[in-house]
C-alpha positions as CSV (number, residue, x, y, z in Angstrom):
1,M,0.0,-0.2,0.1
2,I,1.3,2.9,-0.7
3,A,-0.1,6.3,1.0
4,D,0.8,9.4,-1.0
5,T,-2.1,12.0,0.9
6,S,-2.4,12.8,4.6
7,E,-5.9,11.3,4.4
8,E,-4.5,8.2,3.5
9,I,-1.8,8.3,6.0
10,E,-4.4,9.2,8.5
11,F,-6.3,5.8,7.6
12,Y,-3.3,3.6,7.8
13,R,-2.5,4.8,11.0
14,L,-6.1,4.2,12.4
15,R,-5.6,0.7,11.2
16,A,-2.1,0.5,12.7
17,L,-3.5,1.8,16.3
18,R,-6.8,-1.1,15.6
19,S,-3.5,-4.3,15.7
20,A,-1.8,-2.4,18.2
21,L,-5.3,-2.7,20.4
22,K,-5.9,-6.0,19.7
23,L,-2.4,-7.0,20.6
24,E,-3.5,-5.3,23.7
25,I,-6.5,-6.8,24.3
26,L,-4.8,-10.3,23.6
27,G,-2.2,-9.0,26.5
28,M,0.6,-7.7,24.9
29,K,2.1,-4.9,27.2
30,R,4.2,-1.8,25.8
31,R,6.4,0.5,27.1
32,G,4.9,3.6,28.0
33,P,1.1,4.8,27.7
34,S,-1.5,2.0,26.8
35,V,-2.7,1.9,23.2
36,C,-6.4,2.0,24.6
37,S,-5.5,5.3,26.4
38,I,-3.7,7.1,23.5
39,I,-6.9,5.9,21.4
40,K,-9.1,7.7,23.8
41,R,-7.4,10.5,24.7
42,E,-7.5,11.5,20.5
43,F,-10.3,10.5,19.8
44,D,-12.6,11.0,23.1
45,F,-13.6,7.3,23.0
46,K,-15.2,5.8,26.5
47,G,-15.1,2.7,27.7
48,S,-13.5,-0.7,28.0
49,K,-10.7,-1.8,25.1
50,R,-13.6,-3.7,23.5
51,K,-15.5,-0.9,23.3
52,V,-13.4,1.5,22.1
53,L,-12.1,-1.5,19.5
54,E,-15.6,-1.2,18.3
55,Q,-15.7,2.5,18.4
56,L,-12.6,2.8,16.6
57,N,-13.7,0.0,14.1
58,T,-17.0,2.4,13.0
59,L,-14.5,5.2,12.8
60,I,-12.5,3.1,10.3
61,R,-15.4,2.3,8.5
62,D,-16.5,5.6,7.9
63,K,-12.9,7.0,6.9
64,A,-13.2,4.2,4.3
65,A,-15.9,5.5,2.8
66,Q,-14.5,8.7,2.2
67,L,-11.5,7.5,0.8
68,P,-11.7,7.9,-3.2
69,F,-10.9,4.1,-3.3
70,R,-12.2,1.2,-2.5
71,V,-10.3,-0.2,0.8
72,R,-11.5,-3.2,3.2
73,G,-11.8,-1.8,6.5
């Protein structure tokens, strides 16, 4: 995948955050703030990790619909 525009880069980052959150839900840890707390702070989401994942999936689906090319969310 080549991300040329700022919208495509933002979309790629959302998908990377989603992947990291899925790993965090499975038990993987990282240094610094958790991925869930980063997502909550950045997008003002509330709830548990699984609820945040649901909200992030909805955001990704909405962004994918706005991009000029077809992307599977």
